[in-house]
N, C-alpha and C positions, 0 to 999 in steps of 0.2 A: 255343412253339414248334409243339405240337401244334394249338393254337386259331388260328394262321396259316394252317396248311396245310386244317384243316377250313372256315375262313371263305373261303380262296379255292377250295376245291370246291363250296362249296352257297350262295355268294353272288354267284354271276358272272351268274347270271339266263341266260334261255333263250337258245339260239344264234341268232342272225339268220335269218330266214326266206329257204329257198334260192327262187330265181326258180324258176317252173314255164313249160314250154312247150308248146303243143298241136300233135301231131304224128301224121299219119295213115300208117298202114302197109297199103300194098295191095300185089298179085299174085295170082297163078291158085292155085286148090287144089292144095297140095302142094309149094309154094315154100319151106315153112317159117317162115311167119309164126310162128305159135303156139309153135313151138321156140324160136326165136329169142327171144320175148318172155319166156318162161317162163326160159331160160336168164340172160336179163339181169335178171331179178326173182329170182334165185337158188332157182326153183321148179325140183321133177324134170319133166321130160320124157316119162317113161314114161307111156306109155297115151292120150298124148294123139291127137283126132283133128280131121277139118277143122273150120274154126269155119263154126257156122250162125248167119249174122247179123252179129254185131258183137261185140266184146269191147273193153273199157278196162281200160288197166293203167298204173299210175305207177310207172314206170323210176326208180330213185333212182341218181344220180349225186352226187359227192363236194360239188358246188357248185351243184346245180340236180336238178330234177324234171322228166321229159319223161311227159307225159300221153299215153299213145299209144292211139290208135283203130284197133284192128285191124281190117279190113273182110275178110269170108270172101270167097274167091275161086270159088265154084260159079257157074254160068251165070245160077241164077236170084236169085242176090244182087247181081251186077257193076251191074245196071240202076240198085240202089239207093245204088251207092256217091256219088254226087254230093251225096246228099242228107246226108251226112256230113263232107263237104269244109268247111264254112262254120267260119270260126274256127281252121282251121290254119295252123301257123307251119313247118311243116316237110314233107316226103313222103319216106318210105322205102318203096321199091320192090323187094319181094323176087322172087327169080327163081330157078327151079330150074337151075342150071346145067348138070345133066346130064340134061334133060328131050329129048324127042325134036325134031325139026327142026318139025314141026306143033305143039307145045306152046309152043316158043320162038316161033314165028310168030304164035300167038296171046297169047303175054306182051308180044310186040312192038306188037302193036296197041293193047292195055290200055295199055302205058306212053304209046304217043303221043297216045293219046286222054287220059288224066291231063296230060300235058305240054301239050296244049291246052286244058284245063279252064280257063274264065275264073277259078276260084278259086285255081287251083293253079300256072298258068303265070308267076307271079312268084316263086313259094315255091323255096326251095332241095330240091333232090332228094337224095337219096343211093340209089343202085344197088346191091343188095347180091346178089352171083352166089353162092348159097348152093349148098349140097351139094357142097362142093369134095373132100369125103373120097371122092366116088364116084368110080369108074374113067372114066366117061364124061364128066367134069366137063369144062366147056369153061374155058379160061385167061382171064385178065385181059385178054390182046391179043385173044383171040378172039371177046368179047362185045360190042362196040362195033359193029364190022360187022355182025354177026348181029341186032342190035339197031336198024341204022341211026340211031346215035345221035351220031353225030360232029357237033357244031353244034346237035343238038336240045335238048340239056341245057344250061341255063344253065351250070352249072359243070361242065365235061366231067372234072374230075378227081374229081368224087363217086360214080365206081362202084368198088367193091371186091370182091373175092372172099373168101367165108368159109365157115367150115363150122363147125358146133358142136362135131365131134370133129376138125377138120383143122387144120392153122396156116395161116394166123391164124385164131382163131375171130372170130365175128362182133362180139363187145363191143371188139375189137382195132380191126376196121375202123370202128367206129363211133366208138371213141376216137379212130382217127387223122384224124377230118374235123372241119373247122371251116365250119361252114354259115355262110352268109351274112347270117342273122339270129344274133345273137352269140351262139351255143351254146357259143361256147369254153370259158366257165367249167365247162359241163356236162362237157366231155371234157378237160379237164386233170387230168392225176395217175390216169387212170382204168385199170384192168387188169381182165383177166378173173377170173373166180371160180373 
């Protein structure tokens, strides 16, 4: 009996490889892109600063891996965003929902620029209204008119509010989305850590 149990454990072979998808993550400085990715990778988000340039993280989900290119949101970096779009299969736009009206206007302009970019305009977009744990955060109902995205986003249901310390956390928002590229296996049975 012990032999059968040992054989079952040792002779199964490696698990099948999980599919990988390339996603670009953009948003203004302070939107929470780095914190979001750190949380999804079960890394500490203490002491994080703004991304200078870009960062690539493999975000594991039970049935797939998202290779996320996070692009810094500073003014001197945004002009290079389009150089990193090639090969992307989806876009995550992170928005600081508690930012000032001026910052929201800047975020709206960047979002619309990305929505119109030839390499991104046909891709699924997920817009995360982050920082929901802050008192000034806009609600899910307030964000679309502020961003003027009614009809502009191919899948308007891809707008979610989230926060790292709020309910629902970002991983729940991502888990609730089924992007038009078949990312559904990625998000099946995903829970926040």
